[in-house]
C-alpha positions as CSV (number, residue, x, y, z in Angstrom):
1,M,0.1,0.3,-0.1
2,K,2.6,2.5,0.6
3,E,4.7,1.6,-2.4
4,E,1.5,2.7,-4.3
5,L,0.4,5.2,-2.4
6,I,4.2,6.7,-3.1
7,S,3.8,6.1,-6.5
8,K,0.7,7.7,-7.3
9,L,2.3,11.3,-5.5
10,S,5.6,10.6,-7.2
11,G,3.2,10.3,-10.7
12,F,1.1,13.6,-10.1
13,L,4.5,15.5,-9.4
14,Q,6.1,14.3,-12.5
15,R,2.6,15.3,-14.5
16,T,2.6,18.7,-13.0
17,G,6.0,19.2,-14.0
18,I,7.4,18.8,-10.1
19,P,10.7,16.1,-11.2
20,V,11.1,13.3,-8.4
21,R,13.5,10.8,-7.8
22,H,13.7,7.8,-6.0
23,E,17.2,6.7,-4.3
24,T,18.9,5.8,-0.6
25,I,19.0,9.2,1.6
26,E,22.5,9.9,3.3
27,G,22.0,12.0,6.7
28,E,19.2,12.8,8.1
29,T,16.8,15.0,7.1
30,F,13.7,18.1,8.1
31,L,11.5,14.6,6.8
32,P,12.2,11.3,7.3
33,G,13.1,9.8,3.9
34,L,12.5,13.6,1.9
35,T,14.9,16.1,1.0
36,I,15.4,18.1,-2.2
37,M,18.5,18.5,-4.5
38,D,18.6,21.5,-7.6
39,G,15.2,21.8,-7.7
40,T,14.1,17.4,-7.7
41,L,12.4,16.1,-4.6
42,V,14.8,13.1,-3.4
43,V,11.9,10.1,-1.5
44,D,13.9,7.7,0.0
45,A,10.7,5.0,0.2
46,A,12.6,3.4,3.0
47,R,12.6,5.7,5.5
48,L,10.5,7.7,4.4
49,E,7.3,7.5,7.7
50,W,4.0,9.6,6.3
51,P,3.6,9.2,2.7
52,G,1.2,12.2,2.3
53,D,5.0,14.7,3.3
54,I,5.9,14.0,-0.3
55,L,2.7,16.7,-1.1
56,H,3.8,19.1,1.3
57,E,7.3,19.0,0.5
58,A,6.6,18.8,-3.2
59,A,4.6,22.4,-2.1
60,H,8.1,24.0,-1.5
61,I,9.4,23.4,-5.0
62,A,6.0,24.4,-6.3
63,L,5.6,27.6,-4.7
64,A,9.2,29.1,-4.9
65,P,9.9,31.6,-7.9
66,P,11.1,30.5,-11.3
67,S,14.6,31.5,-11.4
68,R,15.0,30.1,-7.7
69,R,13.5,26.9,-8.5
70,A,16.1,24.9,-9.9
71,A,18.7,25.9,-7.0
72,I,16.3,24.5,-4.2
73,K,18.2,22.1,-2.1
74,G,18.1,20.7,1.7
75,T,15.8,22.2,4.2
76,L,14.5,25.1,3.2
77,S,14.1,28.4,5.4
78,V,10.3,29.9,4.8
79,T,8.5,32.4,6.1
80,P,5.1,31.5,7.5
81,A,3.2,33.2,4.3
82,E,5.4,30.9,2.4
83,E,4.3,28.2,5.0
84,M,0.6,29.1,4.4
85,A,0.8,28.6,1.2
86,A,2.1,25.0,1.3
87,L,-0.4,24.4,3.0
88,A,-3.6,24.9,0.8
89,W,-1.2,23.8,-2.4
90,S,-0.5,20.4,-0.7
91,Y,-4.6,20.1,-0.1
92,A,-5.1,20.8,-3.5
93,A,-3.3,18.5,-4.6
94,A,-4.2,15.8,-2.4
95,L,-8.3,16.2,-4.3
96,D,-6.5,16.8,-7.8
97,A,-4.1,13.2,-7.1
98,E,-7.2,11.9,-5.7
99,I,-6.2,10.8,-2.5
100,D,-7.8,11.7,1.0
101,P,-6.5,14.8,2.9
102,A,-5.8,12.1,5.7
103,I,-2.6,11.0,4.4
104,V,-1.4,14.6,4.1
105,F,-3.1,16.4,7.1
106,H,-2.0,13.2,9.2
107,E,-1.8,13.1,13.1
108,G,2.2,12.9,12.7
109,G,2.2,16.1,11.8
110,Y,1.1,20.3,11.6
111,K,1.3,19.6,16.0
112,Q,-1.3,17.8,15.5
113,G,-3.2,19.8,13.9
114,G,-4.1,18.2,10.7
115,A,-8.0,17.5,11.4
116,E,-8.9,21.3,11.7
117,L,-6.8,22.3,8.4
118,R,-8.3,19.8,6.4
119,A,-12.1,21.1,7.9
120,S,-11.1,24.2,7.6
121,Y,-10.1,24.1,3.8
122,A,-13.5,21.3,3.2
123,L,-15.5,24.2,4.8
124,G,-13.7,26.8,2.5
125,L,-14.2,29.7,5.3
126,P,-14.3,32.9,3.7
127,S,-10.6,33.6,2.4
128,G,-11.0,29.6,1.2
129,G,-8.4,28.2,4.3
130,P,-4.9,29.1,5.4
131,G,-2.8,30.3,2.1
132,V,-5.3,30.2,-0.1
133,P,-5.2,34.3,-0.5
134,I,-1.5,33.6,-1.3
135,L,-1.7,30.7,-4.1
136,Q,-4.1,33.9,-5.8
137,W,-1.6,36.8,-5.1
138,Y,0.7,34.2,-7.0
139,G,-2.1,33.4,-9.7
140,M,-2.2,30.3,-9.3
141,T,-6.0,29.5,-8.5
142,S,-9.0,31.7,-8.7
143,G,-11.3,28.8,-7.6
144,F,-9.1,27.2,-4.7
145,P,-9.3,24.1,-4.9
146,R,-8.5,24.0,-8.2
147,M,-5.5,25.2,-9.5
148,D,-5.2,27.4,-12.8
149,S,-1.2,26.1,-12.8
150,W,0.8,24.0,-10.0
151,L,3.9,26.0,-10.1
152,R,4.5,29.3,-9.8
153,Q,4.8,31.4,-12.7
154,C,5.4,35.1,-10.9
155,E,8.4,36.0,-9.6
156,D,8.9,37.7,-5.9
157,R,6.1,40.3,-5.4
158,A,6.2,43.4,-3.3
159,A,3.8,43.4,-0.9
């Protein structure tokens, strides 16, 4: 089951334009079994604890400005706004990949707030949920959770 899910998520990411490699990862990583090397998501299935983390980590690649995407590597330093956008992107990706969002927003992460995040996106709150306005600002969605673009096309924008 785990291998099938990893394969399904990897295929989804490849279709959206996010490169994925499957190989052994040496050393510690922020999320077990996942790292980013030169804009490519690297998955070590043997060490991966939560397959849904694949979508969350891929979101950081997708949300990077195009000019910096290929240079992303290792542990990322993201702003709270970027993290919220990654949450929203992950939820939309789970729906589009036809997996239960609970696989992404699992009990092992999100400071035990996965169920609340899922509920906020499912309810569509006035803003659409955490991070949705940022996806709109980037021009990636005009009707969340449907995405107009899975990869950010704009460079940095001043607030």
